[in-house]
Backbone of each chain as ProteinMPNN parsed JSONL, in Angstrom:
{"seq_chain_A": "MKIQLLFFGIATDLVGENSIFYELNSAEIVLALKKELLIRYPKLKNIEEFAIAVNEEYAEDDLVLKENDVVAIIPPVSGG", "coords_chain_A": {"N_chain_A": [[107.965, 104.974, -47.107], [110.259, 102.178, -46.942], [113.235, 101.375, -48.678], [115.926, 99.284, -49.905], [119.122, 100.363, -50.807], [121.662, 99.592, -53.091], [125.078, 99.964, -53.902], [127.425, 99.932, -56.564], [130.639, 99.289, -58.146], [132.138, 102.225, -59.391], [130.292, 103.827, -58.152], [130.13, 103.003, -55.502], [132.559, 103.956, -54.492], [132.216, 106.725, -54.876], [130.008, 107.372, -53.302], [130.593, 106.256, -50.911], [129.477, 104.1, -49.649], [128.241, 100.702, -49.445], [125.747, 99.654, -49.136], [122.6, 100.831, -48.14], [119.724, 101.66, -46.09], [116.854, 103.319, -47.253], [114.616, 106.001, -47.155], [111.647, 106.68, -48.837], [109.011, 108.412, -50.66], [105.768, 106.896, -50.959], [104.838, 105.026, -53.853], [106.67, 106.178, -55.54], [108.461, 106.809, -58.581], [111.115, 105.28, -60.545], [112.61, 107.228, -61.963], [112.221, 109.534, -60.394], [113.503, 108.777, -58.063], [116.132, 108.575, -59.023], [116.682, 111.284, -59.518], [116.492, 112.297, -56.9], [118.653, 110.966, -55.758], [120.824, 112.094, -57.06], [120.778, 114.607, -55.981], [121.127, 114.101, -53.269], [123.556, 112.74, -53.332], [125.746, 114.368, -54.773], [128.148, 113.756, -56.003], [127.663, 111.632, -57.647], [127.197, 112.667, -60.087], [129.58, 112.639, -61.336], [129.732, 110.315, -62.727], [129.207, 109.117, -65.986], [126.681, 108.107, -66.636], [124.014, 106.279, -65.004], [122.427, 103.132, -64.49], [119.41, 101.712, -63.146], [118.637, 98.963, -61.132], [115.984, 96.967, -60.09], [115.25, 94.732, -57.642], [117.065, 92.909, -58.778], [116.673, 93.133, -61.529], [116.984, 95.041, -64.527], [115.545, 98.293, -64.541], [112.991, 100.343, -65.928], [112.579, 103.935, -66.293], [109.98, 104.654, -65.524], [109.035, 102.792, -63.771], [107.228, 101.846, -60.872], [108.172, 102.124, -57.546], [108.287, 99.857, -54.721], [107.576, 99.111, -51.238], [110.338, 97.776, -49.446], [111.748, 97.078, -51.739], [114.731, 96.099, -53.437], [117.118, 98.131, -54.546], [119.419, 98.771, -56.994], [122.265, 100.702, -57.809], [123.629, 101.031, -60.859], [126.497, 101.573, -62.359], [128.092, 102.306, -65.591], [128.761, 99.213, -67.098], [131.604, 96.974, -67.139], [132.556, 94.416, -67.677], [134.168, 91.343, -68.8]], "CA_chain_A": [[108.301, 103.542, -47.176], [111.697, 101.941, -46.904], [113.838, 100.484, -49.672], [117.366, 99.103, -49.716], [119.925, 100.825, -51.942], [122.977, 98.965, -53.233], [125.977, 100.718, -54.791], [128.47, 99.08, -57.146], [131.681, 99.904, -58.964], [132.56, 103.576, -59.027], [129.279, 104.437, -57.277], [130.531, 102.69, -54.122], [133.629, 104.885, -54.113], [131.725, 108.109, -54.849], [129.02, 107.544, -52.235], [131.214, 105.793, -49.671], [128.625, 103.066, -49.045], [127.851, 99.561, -50.273], [124.336, 99.337, -48.967], [121.932, 101.62, -47.098], [118.262, 101.706, -46.168], [116.521, 104.645, -47.762], [113.19, 106.311, -46.993], [111.107, 107.496, -49.916], [107.551, 108.515, -50.71], [105.163, 105.73, -51.577], [104.498, 105.129, -55.277], [107.657, 106.958, -56.288], [108.996, 106.071, -59.728], [112.576, 105.188, -60.626], [113.177, 108.51, -62.401], [112.218, 110.461, -59.261], [114.565, 108.331, -57.154], [117.416, 108.97, -59.633], [116.865, 112.726, -59.276], [116.771, 112.461, -55.463], [120.001, 110.469, -55.452], [121.805, 113.065, -57.559], [120.796, 115.723, -55.035], [121.715, 113.628, -52.016], [124.957, 112.372, -53.59], [126.128, 115.111, -55.987], [129.311, 113.14, -56.665], [127.204, 110.685, -58.68], [127.247, 113.363, -61.382], [130.873, 112.326, -61.963], [129.575, 109.158, -63.614], [128.547, 109.52, -67.217], [125.269, 107.748, -66.491], [123.88, 105.016, -64.278], [121.147, 102.437, -64.619], [118.836, 101.246, -61.888], [118.052, 97.622, -61.14], [115.082, 96.739, -58.963], [115.155, 93.296, -57.359], [117.968, 92.181, -59.679], [116.32, 93.285, -62.949], [117.058, 96.428, -64.981], [114.242, 98.938, -64.416], [112.73, 101.549, -66.72], [112.385, 105.138, -65.463], [108.601, 104.831, -65.039], [108.653, 101.713, -62.848], [106.829, 102.319, -59.537], [108.885, 101.392, -56.492], [107.456, 99.322, -53.637], [108.23, 98.867, -49.948], [111.299, 96.664, -49.37], [112.47, 96.807, -52.98], [116.192, 96.22, -53.409], [117.384, 98.996, -55.699], [120.869, 98.846, -57.198], [122.81, 101.737, -58.692], [124.489, 100.279, -61.787], [127.293, 102.416, -63.269], [128.398, 101.596, -66.844], [129.416, 97.94, -66.77], [132.886, 96.812, -67.842], [133.025, 93.033, -67.551], [134.758, 90.732, -69.991]], "C_chain_A": [[109.807, 103.373, -47.314], [112.117, 101.021, -48.054], [115.302, 100.292, -49.293], [118.073, 99.585, -50.98], [121.269, 100.11, -51.928], [123.813, 99.778, -54.223], [127.08, 99.793, -55.285], [129.484, 99.908, -57.913], [132.036, 101.285, -58.455], [131.562, 104.242, -58.083], [129.605, 104.181, -55.804], [131.573, 103.695, -53.645], [133.109, 106.312, -53.96], [130.82, 108.36, -53.644], [129.611, 107.14, -50.881], [130.393, 104.748, -48.935], [128.469, 101.905, -50.013], [126.341, 99.392, -50.288], [123.752, 100.212, -47.861], [120.415, 101.411, -47.2], [117.87, 103.147, -46.447], [115.015, 104.828, -47.671], [112.732, 107.105, -48.211], [109.598, 107.455, -49.921], [106.968, 107.28, -51.392], [104.832, 106.051, -53.03], [105.456, 106.017, -56.062], [108.179, 106.127, -57.464], [110.527, 106.159, -59.752], [113.207, 106.533, -61.003], [113.266, 109.51, -61.25], [113.322, 110.09, -58.269], [115.939, 108.743, -57.703], [117.706, 110.439, -59.343], [117.201, 112.991, -57.814], [118.215, 112.073, -55.141], [121.07, 111.454, -55.907], [121.887, 114.294, -56.652], [121.489, 115.301, -53.739], [123.201, 113.29, -52.166], [125.431, 113.073, -54.86], [127.314, 114.499, -56.721], [128.898, 112.123, -57.732], [127.189, 111.337, -60.063], [128.577, 113.12, -62.097], [130.814, 111.09, -62.856], [128.81, 109.638, -64.837], [127.043, 109.273, -67.121], [125.203, 106.544, -65.558], [122.488, 104.445, -64.497], [120.675, 102.049, -63.234], [118.33, 99.823, -62.093], [117.169, 97.504, -59.905], [114.9, 95.233, -58.824], [115.855, 92.466, -58.45], [117.556, 92.186, -61.147], [116.452, 94.763, -63.318], [115.654, 97.034, -64.991], [114.162, 100.16, -65.33], [112.453, 102.714, -65.766], [110.984, 105.239, -64.865], [108.136, 103.704, -64.113], [108.333, 102.293, -61.466], [107.502, 101.45, -58.473], [107.935, 100.987, -55.376], [108.299, 99.176, -52.37], [109.156, 97.647, -50.06], [111.972, 96.289, -50.702], [113.979, 96.927, -52.738], [116.603, 96.919, -54.703], [118.9, 99.178, -55.84], [121.219, 99.963, -58.164], [123.875, 101.049, -59.544], [125.247, 101.25, -62.695], [127.588, 101.626, -64.553], [129.221, 100.331, -66.56], [130.686, 97.782, -67.612], [133.456, 95.414, -67.632], [133.688, 92.572, -68.838], [136.237, 91.002, -70.1]], "O_chain_A": [[110.525, 104.279, -47.736], [111.45, 100.033, -48.359], [115.849, 101.03, -48.474], [117.664, 99.25, -52.092], [121.931, 100.027, -50.893], [123.309, 100.223, -55.254], [127.605, 98.974, -54.53], [129.236, 101.057, -58.278], [132.211, 101.498, -57.255], [131.934, 105.118, -57.302], [129.38, 105.046, -54.958], [131.482, 104.219, -52.535], [133.501, 107.026, -53.037], [130.861, 109.432, -53.04], [129.178, 107.627, -49.837], [130.586, 104.529, -47.739], [128.549, 102.076, -51.23], [125.741, 99.039, -51.304], [124.329, 100.324, -46.78], [119.895, 101.037, -48.251], [118.487, 104.08, -45.932], [114.239, 103.951, -48.049], [113.363, 108.096, -48.577], [108.975, 106.6, -49.29], [107.586, 106.695, -52.281], [104.579, 107.203, -53.384], [105.104, 106.545, -57.117], [108.323, 104.909, -57.363], [111.136, 106.991, -59.078], [114.22, 106.927, -60.427], [114.247, 110.244, -61.13], [113.989, 110.96, -57.708], [116.801, 109.201, -56.954], [118.822, 110.801, -58.97], [118.078, 113.799, -57.509], [118.902, 112.742, -54.369], [122.088, 111.635, -55.239], [122.93, 114.941, -56.564], [122.316, 116.028, -53.188], [123.999, 113.519, -51.257], [125.51, 112.445, -55.916], [127.471, 114.7, -57.925], [129.687, 111.791, -58.617], [127.171, 110.647, -61.083], [128.698, 113.358, -63.299], [131.726, 110.841, -63.645], [127.893, 110.453, -64.739], [126.238, 110.131, -67.482], [126.206, 105.864, -65.342], [121.512, 105.176, -64.666], [121.444, 102.058, -62.273], [117.682, 99.517, -63.093], [117.566, 97.897, -58.808], [114.461, 94.552, -59.75], [115.32, 91.482, -58.96], [118.021, 91.355, -61.927], [116.085, 95.637, -62.534], [114.692, 96.381, -65.396], [115.129, 100.906, -65.484], [112.137, 102.513, -64.594], [110.811, 105.844, -63.807], [106.972, 103.668, -63.716], [109.076, 103.128, -60.952], [107.414, 100.222, -58.496], [106.933, 101.65, -55.109], [109.528, 99.125, -52.408], [108.814, 96.637, -50.675], [112.687, 95.289, -50.774], [114.434, 97.748, -51.941], [116.457, 96.377, -55.799], [119.569, 99.672, -54.931], [120.569, 100.149, -59.193], [124.88, 100.553, -59.034], [124.698, 101.704, -63.699], [127.361, 100.417, -64.601], [130.241, 100.381, -65.872], [130.814, 98.392, -68.673], [134.658, 95.237, -67.438], [133.759, 93.306, -69.823], [136.878, 90.554, -71.05]]}, "seq_chain_B": "MKNTAVLITSEKLNLQDCYDFVQDDACGGIALFVGTVRNSTKNKEVSLLDFSAYEPMALKEMQKIADLALTKFQIHKIAIHHAVGELQIGDIPVIIAVSSAHRKAAFEACEFAIDTLKETVPIWKKEHFNDGEVWVNSHP", "coords_chain_B": {"N_chain_B": [[118.353, 67.501, -70.129], [120.872, 69.837, -69.389], [121.677, 72.713, -71.208], [123.119, 74.96, -70.857], [125.672, 76.718, -69.081], [126.482, 78.813, -66.523], [128.767, 80.821, -64.692], [130.201, 82.504, -61.935], [133.174, 83.236, -60.401], [135.711, 83.379, -57.828], [137.871, 81.904, -58.131], [140.54, 80.642, -60.241], [139.749, 80.625, -63.694], [138.689, 77.793, -65.637], [139.599, 76.447, -68.553], [139.331, 73.907, -69.641], [137.11, 72.876, -68.271], [135.018, 74.397, -69.385], [135.199, 73.643, -72.051], [134.719, 70.861, -71.831], [132.093, 70.896, -70.909], [130.601, 71.834, -73.113], [131.237, 70.067, -75.116], [130.111, 67.643, -77.43], [128.815, 64.797, -79.014], [127.246, 65.217, -81.22], [128.155, 67.459, -82.322], [129.952, 69.476, -84.677], [131.841, 71.275, -84.243], [133.582, 73.487, -81.945], [133.52, 76.665, -80.579], [135.634, 78.936, -78.939], [135.867, 81.705, -76.831], [138.311, 83.524, -75.243], [138.919, 85.782, -72.859], [141.574, 87.968, -72.009], [143.796, 89.53, -69.657], [145.134, 92.557, -70.547], [148.344, 94.186, -70.94], [148.436, 96.919, -71.095], [146.641, 100.031, -71.348], [145.36, 102.5, -73.418], [148.024, 103.288, -73.994], [149.116, 103.206, -71.473], [150.741, 101.651, -68.802], [149.421, 98.779, -67.318], [148.984, 97.464, -64.056], [147.426, 95.644, -62.582], [144.097, 94.165, -62.727], [140.983, 94.686, -61.144], [138.168, 92.94, -60.598], [134.719, 93.287, -59.934], [131.409, 92.228, -58.983], [127.811, 92.407, -59.208], [126.637, 89.939, -57.982], [124.296, 88.044, -57.867], [122.529, 89.234, -59.717], [124.179, 89.469, -61.946], [124.602, 86.799, -62.607], [122.007, 86.121, -63.359], [121.721, 87.754, -65.64], [123.739, 86.714, -67.249], [122.714, 84.165, -67.629], [120.436, 84.824, -69.114], [121.646, 85.673, -71.49], [122.84, 83.285, -72.339], [120.567, 81.669, -72.698], [119.244, 83.13, -74.678], [121.087, 82.986, -76.753], [120.858, 80.308, -77.369], [118.358, 80.245, -78.545], [118.589, 82.019, -80.662], [120.634, 81.089, -82.343], [121.818, 78.192, -84.168], [122.829, 76.241, -82.108], [124.361, 73.833, -79.844], [125.27, 73.77, -77.121], [126.196, 76.083, -74.518], [128.637, 77.745, -72.589], [129.307, 80.14, -70.122], [131.69, 81.675, -68.359], [132.88, 83.722, -65.73], [135.409, 85.541, -64.058], [136.024, 86.973, -60.784], [137.574, 89.436, -58.631], [141.079, 90.086, -57.964], [143.03, 90.248, -60.866], [145.922, 89.327, -62.687], [148.253, 90.467, -65.242], [147.706, 88.784, -68.282], [146.099, 86.878, -67.09], [142.851, 85.213, -67.037], [139.805, 86.672, -67.415], [137.335, 86.028, -68.546], [135.535, 83.373, -70.1], [134.012, 82.023, -72.965], [132.294, 79.371, -74.291], [131.109, 77.547, -77.037], [129.181, 75.092, -78.655], [128.353, 73.522, -81.76], [126.59, 72.065, -84.574], [127.485, 72.953, -87.02], [130.125, 75.182, -87.938], [129.681, 77.995, -88.245], [127.481, 78.924, -86.752], [128.426, 78.575, -84.163], [130.609, 80.353, -84.014], [129.217, 82.786, -84.413], [127.42, 82.832, -82.245], [129.169, 82.903, -80.123], [130.425, 85.386, -80.437], [128.178, 87.05, -80.2], [127.525, 86.504, -77.529], [129.753, 87.461, -75.988], [129.779, 90.151, -76.74], [127.262, 91.02, -75.827], [127.455, 90.451, -73.109], [129.35, 92.349, -72.331], [127.819, 94.6, -72.465], [125.572, 94.325, -70.796], [125.877, 92.775, -68.417], [126.161, 93.074, -64.945], [129.067, 93.666, -64.046], [132.152, 94.956, -63.009], [135.274, 96.542, -63.82], [138.261, 97.609, -62.314], [141.018, 99.4, -63.233], [144.345, 99.125, -62.333], [147.159, 101.174, -62.021], [150.666, 102.069, -61.938], [150.614, 104.557, -60.803], [148.072, 105.02, -59.794], [144.453, 104.437, -60.002], [141.625, 103.409, -61.985], [138.156, 103.28, -62.643], [136.873, 101.396, -65.195], [135.25, 102.664, -68.101], [133.631, 104.416, -66.691], [133.835, 107.15, -66.601], [133.004, 110.412, -67.884]], "CA_chain_B": [[119.777, 67.819, -70.105], [121.089, 71.272, -69.346], [122.508, 73.144, -72.332], [123.817, 76.208, -70.534], [126.4, 76.749, -67.808], [127.016, 80.136, -66.211], [129.533, 80.748, -63.449], [131.06, 83.605, -61.48], [134.02, 82.621, -59.372], [136.953, 84.073, -57.477], [138.947, 80.968, -58.47], [141.055, 80.712, -61.616], [138.837, 79.983, -64.65], [139.214, 76.545, -66.176], [139.252, 76.293, -69.971], [138.916, 72.515, -69.873], [135.727, 72.719, -67.775], [134.109, 74.985, -70.37], [135.258, 72.765, -73.227], [134.057, 69.582, -71.523], [130.649, 71.097, -70.784], [129.925, 72.002, -74.407], [131.584, 68.969, -76.027], [128.935, 66.812, -77.68], [129.091, 63.977, -80.207], [126.462, 65.72, -82.349], [128.713, 68.739, -82.766], [131.066, 69.454, -85.616], [132.839, 72.273, -83.874], [133.454, 74.228, -80.693], [134.188, 77.973, -80.606], [135.992, 79.418, -77.6], [136.438, 83.043, -76.677], [139.016, 83.642, -73.968], [139.369, 87.141, -72.578], [142.805, 87.973, -71.205], [144.148, 90.855, -69.135], [146.174, 93.194, -71.365], [149.332, 94.87, -70.085], [148.37, 98.373, -71.179], [145.423, 100.627, -71.868], [145.668, 103.857, -73.884], [149.468, 103.477, -73.859], [149.53, 103.286, -70.083], [151.014, 100.305, -68.306], [148.48, 98.293, -66.304], [149.643, 96.52, -63.141], [146.458, 94.556, -62.39], [142.685, 94.537, -62.835], [140.181, 94.197, -60.035], [136.788, 92.76, -61.062], [133.682, 93.057, -58.922], [130.126, 91.914, -59.627], [126.557, 92.274, -58.456], [126.67, 88.544, -58.404], [123.031, 87.374, -58.229], [121.987, 89.813, -60.945], [125.097, 89.142, -63.042], [124.307, 85.412, -63.01], [120.738, 86.142, -64.109], [121.945, 88.347, -66.961], [124.526, 85.746, -68.033], [121.777, 83.099, -68.015], [119.599, 85.353, -70.203], [122.459, 85.656, -72.714], [122.994, 81.887, -72.761], [119.255, 81.209, -73.198], [118.957, 83.83, -75.931], [121.987, 82.426, -77.77], [120.302, 79.001, -77.787], [117.193, 80.436, -79.424], [118.968, 82.798, -81.851], [121.602, 80.395, -83.197], [121.691, 76.724, -84.191], [123.943, 75.717, -81.309], [123.975, 72.78, -78.894], [125.511, 74.134, -75.725], [127.002, 77.29, -74.304], [129.132, 77.988, -71.23], [129.834, 81.497, -69.902], [132.329, 81.739, -67.044], [133.531, 85.005, -65.48], [136.147, 85.595, -62.792], [136.029, 88.225, -60.032], [138.745, 89.585, -57.773], [142.267, 90.675, -58.608], [143.64, 89.452, -61.934], [147.212, 89.823, -63.162], [148.448, 90.48, -66.696], [147.679, 87.441, -68.871], [145.045, 86.055, -66.481], [141.634, 85.07, -67.842], [138.584, 87.094, -66.728], [136.09, 85.486, -69.1], [135.588, 82.319, -71.132], [132.741, 81.627, -73.558], [132.452, 78.192, -75.135], [129.861, 77.23, -77.739], [129.292, 73.971, -79.586], [127.285, 73.489, -82.757], [126.8, 71.083, -85.633], [128.266, 73.627, -88.063], [130.958, 76.168, -87.232], [129.261, 79.395, -88.32], [126.597, 79.239, -85.627], [129.232, 78.652, -82.932], [131.322, 81.635, -84.051], [128.276, 83.901, -84.243], [126.879, 82.819, -80.88], [130.271, 83.274, -79.24], [130.579, 86.835, -80.548], [126.972, 87.628, -79.608], [127.567, 86.354, -76.062], [130.724, 88.362, -75.357], [129.34, 91.535, -76.978], [126.128, 91.324, -74.95], [127.975, 90.453, -71.729], [130.025, 93.624, -72.075], [126.824, 95.671, -72.389], [124.454, 94.155, -69.85], [126.124, 92.036, -67.171], [126.713, 94.001, -63.945], [130.421, 93.369, -63.574], [132.966, 96.166, -63.223], [136.714, 96.366, -63.583], [139.068, 98.769, -61.94], [142.39, 99.234, -63.704], [145.369, 99.661, -61.429], [148.413, 101.58, -62.64], [151.682, 102.363, -60.926], [150.346, 105.838, -60.16], [146.664, 105.24, -59.471], [143.483, 103.439, -60.428], [140.492, 103.967, -62.714], [137.035, 102.384, -62.983], [136.762, 101.417, -66.653], [133.972, 103.097, -68.714], [132.748, 105.141, -65.782], [134.022, 108.601, -66.62], [132.55, 111.058, -69.115]], "C_chain_B": [[119.971, 69.336, -70.202], [122.047, 71.681, -70.475], [123.276, 74.428, -72.061], [124.543, 76.061, -69.193], [126.916, 78.167, -67.6], [127.669, 80.079, -64.833], [130.236, 82.075, -63.191], [131.877, 83.053, -60.327], [135.228, 83.495, -59.055], [138.147, 83.136, -57.681], [139.418, 81.23, -59.895], [140.077, 79.995, -62.558], [139.52, 78.782, -65.303], [138.69, 76.299, -67.594], [138.709, 74.891, -70.252], [137.477, 72.281, -69.406], [134.724, 73.231, -68.798], [134.026, 74.104, -71.61], [134.463, 71.479, -72.979], [132.544, 69.743, -71.432], [129.976, 71.131, -72.146], [130.204, 70.856, -75.387], [130.389, 68.029, -76.176], [129.172, 66.064, -78.988], [128.336, 64.469, -81.439], [127.072, 66.99, -82.946], [129.89, 68.561, -83.708], [132.131, 70.471, -85.254], [132.529, 72.942, -82.549], [134.21, 75.542, -80.859], [134.434, 78.41, -79.172], [136.429, 80.871, -77.697], [137.064, 83.106, -75.289], [139.477, 85.084, -73.816], [140.61, 87.088, -71.714], [143.152, 89.402, -70.786], [145.357, 91.404, -69.898], [147.098, 94.037, -70.49], [149.298, 96.389, -70.181], [147.001, 98.806, -71.658], [145.738, 102.071, -72.2], [147.125, 104.204, -73.61], [149.956, 103.606, -72.424], [149.661, 101.867, -69.535], [150.07, 99.921, -67.17], [149.218, 97.322, -65.382], [148.714, 95.362, -62.79], [145.044, 95.088, -62.586], [141.939, 93.924, -61.666], [138.725, 94.141, -60.493], [135.85, 92.573, -59.877], [132.347, 92.893, -59.637], [128.977, 92.097, -58.65], [126.125, 90.853, -58.778], [125.307, 87.923, -58.736], [122.434, 87.913, -59.522], [122.872, 89.471, -62.142], [124.833, 87.716, -63.537], [123.008, 85.343, -63.806], [120.941, 86.673, -65.52], [122.776, 87.406, -67.843], [123.631, 84.596, -68.502], [120.88, 83.556, -69.164], [120.356, 85.3, -71.531], [122.581, 84.229, -73.252], [121.683, 81.369, -73.367], [118.939, 81.835, -74.557], [119.826, 83.28, -77.072], [121.446, 81.09, -78.284], [119.11, 79.166, -78.731], [117.584, 81.143, -80.727], [119.816, 82.011, -82.852], [121.406, 78.887, -83.098], [122.868, 76.116, -83.43], [123.436, 74.658, -80.338], [124.094, 73.259, -77.455], [126.348, 75.394, -75.643], [127.389, 77.384, -72.833], [129.68, 79.416, -71.176], [130.381, 81.553, -68.478], [133.04, 83.079, -66.891], [134.216, 84.983, -64.11], [135.951, 86.948, -62.116], [137.245, 88.238, -59.107], [139.91, 90.153, -58.562], [142.854, 89.734, -59.644], [144.901, 90.137, -62.44], [147.237, 89.823, -64.69], [148.481, 89.037, -67.221], [146.632, 86.521, -68.268], [143.768, 86.131, -67.321], [140.406, 85.524, -67.047], [137.311, 86.442, -67.274], [136.385, 84.396, -70.134], [134.163, 82.088, -71.631], [133.026, 80.452, -74.487], [131.107, 77.845, -75.737], [130.105, 76.034, -78.661], [128.099, 73.977, -80.527], [127.603, 72.43, -83.805], [127.71, 71.674, -86.708], [128.906, 74.882, -87.491], [130.402, 77.582, -87.178], [128.415, 79.801, -87.113], [127.394, 79.403, -84.334], [130.007, 79.971, -82.871], [130.381, 82.803, -83.75], [127.747, 83.979, -82.812], [127.933, 83.286, -79.879], [130.446, 84.803, -79.248], [129.38, 87.56, -79.919], [127.08, 87.615, -78.076], [128.56, 87.33, -75.423], [130.309, 89.822, -75.557], [128.222, 91.927, -76.012], [126.573, 91.38, -73.488], [128.587, 91.804, -71.384], [129.041, 94.792, -71.965], [125.874, 95.547, -71.209], [124.812, 93.541, -68.5], [126.782, 92.95, -66.131], [127.995, 93.502, -63.285], [131.259, 94.599, -63.928], [134.43, 95.845, -63.039], [137.371, 97.697, -63.28], [140.479, 98.475, -62.408], [143.333, 99.874, -62.698], [146.636, 99.959, -62.228], [149.433, 101.803, -61.544], [151.334, 103.623, -60.14], [148.86, 106.078, -59.888], [145.762, 104.154, -60.007], [142.281, 104.115, -61.067], [139.418, 102.901, -62.908], [136.794, 102.502, -64.483], [135.345, 101.812, -67.085], [133.163, 104.078, -67.888], [132.828, 106.653, -65.898], [133.586, 109.209, -67.945], [133.719, 111.308, -70.081]], "O_chain_B": [[119.316, 70.015, -70.994], [123.095, 71.064, -70.664], [123.996, 74.926, -72.927], [124.074, 75.365, -68.293], [127.697, 78.669, -68.408], [127.195, 79.389, -63.931], [130.79, 82.689, -64.102], [131.331, 82.471, -59.389], [135.705, 84.251, -59.902], [139.291, 83.518, -57.436], [138.77, 81.95, -60.654], [139.628, 78.888, -62.259], [140.736, 78.752, -65.493], [137.516, 75.992, -67.804], [137.751, 74.721, -71.006], [136.714, 71.574, -70.064], [133.705, 72.59, -69.054], [132.947, 73.85, -72.146], [133.647, 71.067, -73.803], [131.795, 68.848, -71.825], [128.912, 70.539, -72.332], [129.487, 70.696, -76.374], [129.74, 67.663, -75.195], [129.674, 66.637, -79.954], [128.73, 64.178, -82.569], [126.577, 67.525, -83.938], [130.702, 67.646, -83.569], [133.192, 70.526, -85.876], [131.387, 72.966, -82.09], [135.384, 75.55, -81.229], [133.57, 78.277, -78.305], [137.255, 81.228, -78.537], [136.423, 82.781, -74.29], [140.332, 85.548, -74.569], [140.703, 86.271, -70.798], [142.832, 90.36, -71.49], [146.438, 90.815, -69.901], [146.694, 94.537, -69.44], [150.02, 97.08, -69.462], [146.285, 98.037, -72.3], [146.31, 102.793, -71.383], [147.432, 105.266, -73.069], [151.075, 104.06, -72.181], [148.813, 101.006, -69.771], [149.937, 100.649, -66.186], [149.975, 96.469, -65.843], [149.161, 94.218, -62.707], [144.818, 96.298, -62.608], [142.217, 92.8, -61.249], [138.115, 95.18, -60.748], [136.133, 91.816, -58.948], [132.176, 93.363, -60.762], [129.139, 91.963, -57.437], [125.36, 90.604, -59.709], [125.17, 87.322, -59.801], [121.898, 87.153, -60.329], [122.364, 89.213, -63.234], [124.841, 87.46, -64.742], [122.908, 84.614, -64.792], [120.406, 86.122, -66.482], [122.539, 87.315, -69.048], [123.768, 84.111, -69.625], [120.592, 82.783, -70.078], [119.794, 84.933, -72.563], [122.444, 83.991, -74.452], [121.686, 80.717, -74.411], [118.437, 81.169, -75.462], [119.364, 83.129, -78.203], [121.557, 80.776, -79.47], [118.881, 78.332, -79.607], [116.983, 80.896, -81.773], [119.729, 82.236, -84.059], [120.905, 78.369, -82.1], [123.784, 75.551, -84.028], [122.243, 74.588, -80.045], [123.147, 73.168, -76.674], [127.1, 75.731, -76.557], [126.572, 77.135, -71.946], [130.419, 79.845, -72.062], [129.623, 81.485, -67.511], [133.726, 83.528, -67.81], [133.666, 84.47, -63.136], [135.737, 87.955, -62.79], [137.858, 87.205, -58.837], [139.747, 90.637, -59.682], [143.142, 88.573, -59.352], [144.946, 91.357, -62.6], [146.359, 89.256, -65.341], [149.185, 88.184, -66.68], [146.302, 85.491, -68.857], [143.626, 86.989, -68.192], [140.001, 84.843, -66.104], [136.32, 86.317, -66.554], [137.332, 84.482, -70.916], [133.227, 81.972, -70.84], [133.891, 80.532, -75.36], [130.088, 77.845, -75.048], [131.116, 75.978, -79.361], [126.993, 74.374, -80.16], [128.736, 71.961, -83.911], [128.588, 70.994, -87.238], [128.31, 75.569, -86.661], [130.612, 78.297, -86.198], [128.603, 80.87, -86.532], [127.082, 80.262, -83.51], [130.062, 80.624, -81.829], [130.694, 83.685, -82.951], [127.64, 85.064, -82.241], [127.621, 83.979, -78.91], [130.596, 85.425, -78.197], [129.543, 88.548, -79.203], [126.76, 88.605, -77.418], [128.237, 87.962, -74.417], [130.466, 90.64, -74.651], [128.231, 93.022, -75.45], [126.13, 92.24, -72.726], [128.376, 92.338, -70.294], [129.385, 95.848, -71.435], [125.416, 96.558, -70.676], [124.101, 93.773, -67.522], [127.834, 93.534, -66.394], [128.006, 93.001, -62.16], [131.099, 95.198, -64.991], [134.8, 95.0, -62.224], [137.088, 98.732, -63.883], [141.072, 97.458, -62.049], [143.139, 101.013, -62.273], [147.12, 99.129, -62.998], [149.107, 101.735, -60.359], [151.699, 103.758, -58.972], [148.436, 107.227, -59.765], [146.223, 103.089, -60.416], [141.953, 105.255, -60.736], [139.716, 101.768, -63.286], [136.538, 103.597, -64.985], [134.362, 101.35, -66.505], [132.11, 104.532, -68.335], [131.983, 107.363, -65.355], [133.77, 108.607, -69.003], [133.516, 111.846, -71.17]]}, "name": "protein", "num_of_chains": 2, "seq": "MKIQLLFFGIATDLVGENSIFYELNSAEIVLALKKELLIRYPKLKNIEEFAIAVNEEYAEDDLVLKENDVVAIIPPVSGGMKNTAVLITSEKLNLQDCYDFVQDDACGGIALFVGTVRNSTKNKEVSLLDFSAYEPMALKEMQKIADLALTKFQIHKIAIHHAVGELQIGDIPVIIAVSSAHRKAAFEACEFAIDTLKETVPIWKKEHFNDGEVWVNSHP"}
């Protein structure tokens, strides 16, 4: 199934993309996607940590992803 | 009547707009927090800051903070405005305005709002120096 991945902040610079479509196994959970991303984009290890947002809401590691989800890579925020 | 106002803009933030939104005849006080761009970080001279946001999600998270502040504290109204784009030294990236019948609630809500914003709202700043640039908070 296909999802959309969005990259922000330092993640954009490390990955070299703002937005890509990404193929993953059905019923994959957020934690599995995080692990896949670290393999596909080893430079993401340069960030201390990153959160995942699914459809504009922060997601727990055990959330099951669905077709067409919009998944954002959220490096440590620094607004204000 | 709406008691919350959240905004992300690439325009210059307007202190008067925030004040006017929260001003209310039932209030005995208004607390304002104004964030400003500092000229140095860790003894290094900053030339400018570049703010970027995941805007739709950032607005949702700012709205959550405003709604939560209304339930947690005895306040009337709250405005949270954040700027994006390039900001110079002394410019204003964030304004929080809170009105309440009694001052303590306004101070507490204002502090709660800025502290939570810095933890949860997907906005990032890149510090620019004369000799390079750094994404704030992003490195181990």
